[in-house]
C-alpha positions in Angstrom: 15.5 23.6 -36.1 11.8 22.4 -34.8 10.4 23.2 -31.6 10.8 19.6 -30.6 14.5 20.0 -31.1 14.8 22.8 -28.9 12.8 21.3 -26.1 15.1 18.2 -26.2 18.4 20.5 -26.5 16.8 22.7 -23.5 16.5 19.6 -21.5 20.1 18.8 -21.8 20.9 22.3 -21.1 18.7 22.7 -18.1 20.1 19.1 -16.9 23.9 20.5 -17.4 23.2 23.8 -15.6 21.2 22.3 -12.6 24.1 20.0 -12.1 26.6 22.7 -12.2 24.7 24.6 -9.8 24.6 21.9 -7.2 28.4 21.4 -7.7 29.0 25.3 -7.3 26.6 25.6 -4.5 24.5 28.4 -6.6 20.8 28.9 -6.8 19.8 26.3 -9.6 16.3 28.1 -10.3 18.1 31.4 -10.9 20.9 30.1 -13.3 18.2 28.0 -15.0 16.1 31.4 -15.6 19.0 33.0 -17.1 20.1 30.0 -19.3 16.6 30.0 -20.6 16.6 33.5 -21.4 20.0 33.5 -23.1 18.7 30.9 -25.3 15.5 32.8 -26.1 17.4 35.7 -27.2 19.4 33.8 -29.9 18.1 35.0 -33.0 18.0 31.6 -35.0 16.1 29.7 -32.2 12.2 29.2 -33.3 9.6 30.5 -30.9 8.6 27.8 -28.5 4.7 28.3 -27.8 3.7 26.0 -24.8 0.2 25.1 -24.9 -2.0 26.5 -21.8 -2.2 23.4 -19.9 1.0 21.9 -20.5 2.5 23.1 -17.6 -0.5 23.0 -15.1 -1.3 19.4 -16.1 1.9 17.6 -17.0 4.6 19.4 -14.9 2.9 21.0 -12.0 1.4 18.0 -10.2 4.4 16.0 -9.6 6.3 19.1 -8.4 3.9 20.1 -6.0 3.4 16.7 -4.5 7.2 16.5 -4.2 7.3 19.9 -2.4 4.1 18.8 -0.2 5.6 15.6 0.9 8.7 17.6 2.7 6.4 19.2 5.1 4.8 17.1 7.7 1.2 17.6 9.6 3.3 18.2 12.7 5.2 21.2 11.3 1.7 22.5 9.8 0.1 22.4 13.3 3.0 24.2 14.7 2.8 27.1 12.4 -1.2 27.4 11.1 -1.6 30.8 12.8 0.8 33.1 11.0 0.2 31.0 7.8 -3.3 31.8 8.1 -2.6 35.4 8.1 -0.1 35.0 4.9 -2.4 32.9 3.3 -5.5 34.7 3.2 -4.6 38.4 4.1 -1.3 38.9 2.3 -2.6 37.0 -1.0 -5.5 39.5 -1.1 -3.4 42.5 -0.3 -0.7 41.7 -2.9 -3.3 41.3 -5.7 -5.0 44.5 -4.9 -1.7 46.3 -4.8 -0.3 44.8 -7.8 -3.5 45.5 -9.7 -3.5 49.0 -8.7 -0.1 49.7 -9.6 -0.6 48.0 -13.0 -3.5 49.9 -13.9 -1.6 53.3 -12.9 1.5 52.6 -14.9 0.3 50.4 -17.9 -2.4 50.4 -20.6 -3.9 47.5 -18.9 -7.7 47.6 -18.0 -9.0 47.3 -14.5 -10.1 43.8 -15.2 -6.8 42.7 -16.9 -4.9 44.4 -14.1 -6.8 42.5 -11.5 -5.9 39.3 -13.4 -2.2 40.3 -13.2 -2.7 40.8 -9.5 -4.2 37.5 -9.0 -1.7 35.7 -10.9 1.5 37.3 -9.0 -0.6 37.3 -5.5 0.9 34.1 -4.2 4.5 32.7 -3.7 5.5 29.6 -5.5 6.0 26.4 -3.7 8.2 25.0 -6.7 10.6 28.0 -6.5 10.5 28.3 -2.7 11.3 24.4 -1.9 14.0 24.5 -4.9 15.9 27.6 -3.1 15.2 26.5 0.4 16.9 23.1 -0.2 20.2 25.1 -0.2 19.7 26.9 3.1 19.8 25.5 6.8 16.8 27.3 8.1 15.3 26.5 11.5 12.6 24.0 11.3 9.9 26.5 12.3 10.9 29.0 9.7 11.2 26.1 7.1 7.8 25.2 7.8 6.5 28.5 7.7 8.0 29.4 4.3 6.9 26.2 2.9 3.5 26.1 4.2 2.7 29.6 3.2 3.9 28.8 -0.4 1.8 25.6 -0.7 -1.5 26.8 0.8 -1.7 30.4 -0.6 -2.2 29.0 -4.2 -6.1 28.1 -3.2 -6.6 31.8 -2.5 -5.0 33.2 -5.4 -6.8 30.7 -7.7 -10.1 31.8 -6.6 -9.2 35.5 -7.2 -7.6 34.5 -10.6 -10.7 32.7 -11.7 -12.9 35.6 -10.5 -10.8 37.9 -12.3 -10.7 35.9 -15.6 -14.6 35.6 -15.3 -15.1 39.3 -14.9 -12.5 40.1 -17.7 -14.2 37.6 -20.2 -18.0 38.0 -19.4 -17.8 41.5 -17.9 -19.8 40.2 -15.1 -19.7 42.1 -11.7 -17.7 40.8 -8.7 -19.5 40.0 -5.5 -18.4 38.9 -2.0 -20.9 36.1 -1.6 -19.9 34.6 -5.1 -16.1 34.8 -4.4 -16.5 33.1 -0.7 -18.7 30.4 -2.5 -16.2 29.8 -5.2 -13.4 29.6 -2.8 -15.2 27.1 -0.6 -16.0 25.0 -3.7 -12.3 25.0 -4.8 -10.4 24.8 -1.9 -12.8 22.6 0.3 -13.6 20.4 -2.3 -9.9 20.1 -3.4 -9.0 19.3 0.3 -11.4 16.5 0.3 -10.7 15.1 -2.9 -6.9 15.1 -2.0 -7.5 13.5 1.5 -9.7 10.7 -0.2 -6.9 10.2 -3.0 -4.3 9.8 -0.1 -6.7 7.3 1.9 -7.1 5.0 -1.1 -3.5 5.1 -2.0 -2.6 4.1 1.5 -4.8 1.3 1.5 -3.4 -0.2 -1.7 0.4 0.6 -0.8 -0.3 -1.2 2.6 -1.5 -4.5 0.6 1.6 -4.6 -1.7 5.2 -5.0 -1.6 6.0 -4.9 -5.5 8.6 -2.1 -5.9 7.4 -1.4 -9.6 3.7 -1.4 -8.5 4.4 1.0 -5.8 6.6 3.5 -7.8 3.9 3.6 -10.4 1.3 4.2 -7.8 3.5 7.1 -6.4 4.1 8.7 -10.0 0.2 8.4 -10.8 -1.2 9.8 -7.3 -0.4 13.7 -8.0 -1.9 13.2 -11.4 -5.1 11.6 -10.1 -5.4 13.9 -7.4 -5.3 16.9 -9.9 -7.5 15.3 -12.7 -10.2 14.2 -10.3 -10.4 17.5 -8.5 -10.4 19.5 -11.9 -13.0 17.3 -13.4 -15.1 17.8 -10.1 -14.6 21.7 -10.4 -12.5 21.8 -7.5 -8.8 23.0 -7.1 -6.4 20.5 -8.5 -3.6 22.4 -6.7 -5.2 21.9 -3.4 -5.8 18.3 -4.0 -2.4 17.4 -4.7 -0.9 19.5 -1.9 -3.3 17.7 0.5 -2.7 14.4 -0.8 1.1 15.0 -0.8 1.1 16.2 2.9 -0.9 13.4 4.0 1.2 10.8 2.3 4.5 12.4 2.9 3.6 12.1 6.9 2.6 8.6 6.5 5.3 7.5 4.0 7.6 5.6 6.5 4.6 3.3 7.2 4.0 2.3 3.5 6.1 -0.4 2.2 9.3 -1.9 3.0 12.8 -0.3 3.0 13.9 -1.2 -0.6 10.5 -0.1 -2.1 10.6 3.3 0.0 14.3 3.7 -1.4 13.1 2.9 -4.9 10.4 5.4 -4.6 12.4 8.2 -3.5 15.3 7.6 -6.0 12.6 7.6 -9.0 10.8 10.7 -7.6 14.0 12.6 -7.0 15.0 12.0 -10.5 11.8 13.1 -11.7 11.7 16.3 -9.6 15.2 17.1 -10.7 14.5 16.9 -14.3 11.1 18.8 -14.3 12.3 21.6 -12.2 15.3 21.9 -14.3 13.2 22.2 -17.3 10.6 24.3 -16.0 12.7 27.1 -14.7 14.7 27.3 -18.0 11.3 27.5 -19.9 10.3 30.9 -17.7 13.4 32.5 -19.3 12.8 31.0 -22.3 9.2 32.2 -22.4 10.0 36.1 -21.9 11.5 36.8 -25.4 8.5 34.9 -27.0 6.0 36.9 -24.9 7.6 40.3 -26.0 7.4 39.7 -29.4 3.6 39.7 -29.3 3.3 43.0 -27.6 1.5 45.8 -29.0 3.1 49.4 -29.8 1.7 51.0 -26.7 3.0 47.9 -24.5 6.7 48.4 -25.4 7.5 49.9 -21.9 7.5 46.6 -20.0 11.1 47.0 -19.3 10.4 49.6 -16.7 7.1 48.2 -15.5 8.4 44.8 -14.6 10.8 46.2 -12.0 8.0 48.5 -10.5 5.6 45.6 -10.2 8.4 43.2 -8.7 9.1 45.9 -6.2 5.5 46.3 -5.3 5.3 42.6 -4.7 8.1 42.5 -2.5 7.3 46.0 -0.7 3.8 44.8 0.1 5.1 41.6 1.6 7.4 43.5 3.7 4.7 45.7 5.0 2.5 43.1 5.8 4.9 40.3 7.5 6.8 42.9 9.7 3.6 43.9 11.6 2.3 40.5 11.5 5.4 39.6 13.3 5.0 42.2 15.6 1.5 41.3 16.6 2.5 37.7 17.1 5.3 38.6 19.3 3.2 41.1 21.4 0.7 38.4 21.8 3.0 35.7 22.8 6.0 37.8 24.2 8.0 36.0 27.0 9.4 38.4 29.6 12.0 41.0 28.4 12.3 39.2 24.9 12.9 41.7 22.1 11.3 41.9 18.7 13.7 40.6 16.2 13.9 41.7 12.3 15.7 38.4 11.6 12.6 35.9 10.7 10.5 38.6 9.2 13.2 39.6 6.8 13.9 35.9 5.6 10.1 35.1 5.4 9.9 38.2 3.2 13.0 37.7 1.1 11.8 34.0 0.8 8.7 34.8 -1.0 9.6 34.3 -4.8 7.4 33.9 -7.8 7.8 30.8 -10.1 6.0 28.1 -11.7 2.4 28.8 -10.7 2.1 32.3 -11.8 3.6 31.1 -15.2 0.9 28.3 -15.4 -2.0 30.9 -14.6 -0.8 33.4 -17.0 -0.6 30.8 -19.9 -4.0 29.5 -19.2 -5.6 33.1 -19.7 -8.2 32.7 -22.6 -7.5 34.2 -25.5 -10.9 35.9 -26.2 -14.1 37.1 -24.5 -17.5 35.8 -24.6 -18.4 38.1 -27.3 -15.4 36.7 -29.5 -13.1 39.5 -29.4 -9.3 39.3 -28.4 -8.8 39.6 -24.7 -7.2 42.9 -24.4 -3.5 43.1 -23.3 -3.1 39.3 -22.8 0.3 39.4 -24.1 1.4 42.3 -21.9 0.0 40.2 -18.8 2.0 37.2 -19.9 4.9 39.3 -20.4 4.8 41.2 -16.9 4.1 37.6 -15.5 7.1 36.2 -16.9 9.5 39.1 -16.2 8.3 39.5 -12.6 8.9 35.8 -12.1 12.2 35.7 -13.9 13.4 38.9 -11.9 12.4 37.6 -8.5 13.8 34.2 -8.9 17.1 35.6 -10.2 17.5 38.7 -7.8 16.2 36.9 -4.7 17.4 33.6 -5.6 21.0 34.9 -5.8 20.6 37.2 -2.3 18.5 34.7 -0.2 21.7 33.1 1.0 23.1 36.2 1.8 20.1 37.6 3.9 19.9 34.3 5.7 23.6 34.4 6.7 23.3 38.1 7.8 20.3 37.3 9.8 22.2 34.8 11.9 19.1 32.3 11.9 20.6 29.6 9.7 21.5 26.4 11.7 25.2 25.8 11.9 26.3 22.4 10.4 27.5 21.3 14.0 23.9 21.9 15.3 22.6 19.4 12.8 25.3 17.0 13.4 24.7 17.2 17.1 21.1 16.7 16.7 21.5 13.6 14.7 24.2 12.3 16.6 22.0 12.6 19.8 19.2 10.9 17.9 21.2 8.1 16.7 22.7 7.5 20.2 19.0 7.4 21.7 17.5 5.1 19.3 20.6 2.7 19.5 20.3 2.6 23.4 16.6 1.7 22.8 17.7 -1.2 20.6 20.3 -2.2 23.0 17.7 -2.4 25.8 15.5 -4.5 23.6 18.5 -6.9 22.5 19.2 -7.4 26.2 15.8 -8.9 26.8 15.8 -10.8 23.3 18.8 -12.4 24.6 17.0 -14.1 27.5 14.0 -15.3 25.3 13.5 -19.0 24.2 12.3 -18.1 20.8 16.1 -17.5 19.8 16.5 -21.1 19.8 14.7 -21.2 16.5 17.8 -19.3 14.8 19.9 -22.0 15.6 23.3 -22.5 17.3 24.5 -19.4 16.1 22.1 -17.5 18.1 24.0 -16.4 21.0 27.1 -15.4 18.9 24.7 -13.3 16.8 23.2 -11.4 19.5 26.8 -10.7 21.0 27.7 -9.5 17.7 24.5 -7.3 17.4 25.5 -6.0 20.9 28.9 -5.0 19.9 27.7 -3.4 16.9 25.2 -1.1 18.8 27.7 0.0 21.4 30.1 0.8 18.6 27.4 2.8 17.0 26.5 4.6 20.3 30.3 5.4 20.7 30.3 6.6 17.2 27.2 8.8 17.8 28.9 10.4 20.8 31.9 11.8 18.6 29.1 12.9 16.2 30.4 10.6 13.4 28.4 7.7 11.9 28.9 4.7 9.3 27.0 1.7 8.6 28.5 -1.4 9.9 29.1 -4.0 7.6 26.4 -6.7 7.2 27.4 -10.0 8.4 26.7 -13.1 6.3 25.2 -15.1 9.2 21.6 -15.7 8.8 21.0 -15.3 12.6 22.7 -11.9 12.7 20.8 -10.5 9.9 17.4 -11.7 11.5 18.5 -10.0 14.8 19.6 -6.8 13.2 16.2 -6.5 11.1 14.4 -6.7 14.3 16.6 -4.2 15.9 16.2 -1.7 12.9 12.5 -1.9 13.4 12.7 -1.0 17.0 15.2 2.0 16.2 13.0 3.2 13.5 9.7 3.1 16.0 11.9 4.8 18.6 12.9 7.3 15.9 9.2 8.2 14.9 8.5 8.3 18.9 11.0 11.0 19.2 9.7 12.8 16.1 6.2 12.9 17.5 7.3 14.0 20.9 8.9 17.1 19.0 12.5 16.2 20.2 13.8 16.0 16.8 13.2 17.7 13.4 11.5 16.4 10.5 14.6 16.5 8.2 16.7 14.7 10.9 14.0 12.0 10.9 14.0 11.7 7.3 17.7 11.4 6.9 17.9 8.9 9.7 14.9 6.9 8.4 16.9 6.7 4.9 20.1 5.5 6.6 17.8 2.6 8.4 16.2 1.7 5.1 19.7 1.6 3.5 20.9 -1.0 5.9 17.8 -2.8 5.9 18.0 -3.1 2.1 21.6 -4.3 2.4 20.8 -7.1 5.0 17.7 -8.1 2.5 20.2 -8.2 -0.5 22.3 -10.7 1.4 19.5 -13.1 2.2 
């Protein structure tokens, strides 16, 4: 059996496991890691050796871009203070703690222990987003978890590059050099990501070709990553910034059929890549173990200790930070709650990013000698990632449920019903004004009947929303009705965006209702 055959079979297995996980409401990343681990332990399965840049260049950009597109600029503004403390302080504290523990219990040198600490310092946006889709977290908590996992990569990437440079060349670490490198990596990546988003916005506003728009959407994360990396900036940061910017303005780009097609293609690509990459994490562990030296076989004991260190330092950082924020913004007799800090702490899983960083560790030093303990760093990284994804993935829903902060389905239904009722009322008021305009004459004799028909649909929509139920009205064949209904959909979409910008609805509600409007508009266009 060749390596290519193993990869193809792994794609089939990963897709099947991920599909079953969705049906059984289980955490797909956790099941996929276990499936990959089982496959890797089968004796007749050949070893799969991934080139160092396969994950970082081929897999990571679209997954990061999709994760970044799910968080809005408005949500980022609301959580930037606590996220800043996590992005900088917690990453540095985690790197130091993991490096110190690894140096104490393993044969790693100081330099390679620091590499391990830098690799495992940040949470992973792909894993966090994949696990978070199953949970009904409040919008602010969801934004904090996603924002931290997206933007702490720049900090850990700087620490990683400094650690690798130290291990490879033996040079000393300087604070000024580290700060300078961070500004180049993070600042340069942010500027390039924003520039790519601006160019893509200009292009997509001038085309309505579904195929071209889909190709542009698929190429955007790769363009952001490659341009930034070639400019010696952070490709990860560039992809994240371009994803956040374009995700916040996506409702203004293209028409409804184009947006639906782009989302459908991206959902397919994301599902496939996520399924394969989490299975590869499990598959990589047995392969890494086979290359360990005799003094490195204590890894089964070291991995749980390092995973516990990662979680412990996160708990010790988040709870005091939460208490400090509560103290500075306390309201009357409100009590400090453990619920949100507990969920934030437990949601900090490691995933694809640490694996990509570990795979890209150089094989040799500047002197040509093999980099000491590289296989052990890769094994400890993969083992810690697998353990956190499986253990925290299977228990995160229970932690959220016990905390009591999860939104009940009725809460989401009520918010969506209120929003649908509000935008339908706005469209109905506009329709009443439209019925008095002379310009309806150009729609022909059917205009008056079409207006009455559209009014009946809107009134029925309002009554349905009051009952917290909703279904799309059947598209009518009359040209006049379709023209009027498309105008009203534009009015409803504008009101929906206004409610979101006024912070009256969540980003998830806006995205769901916008998709429903796009589906209805696409149905009307198909009947023209």
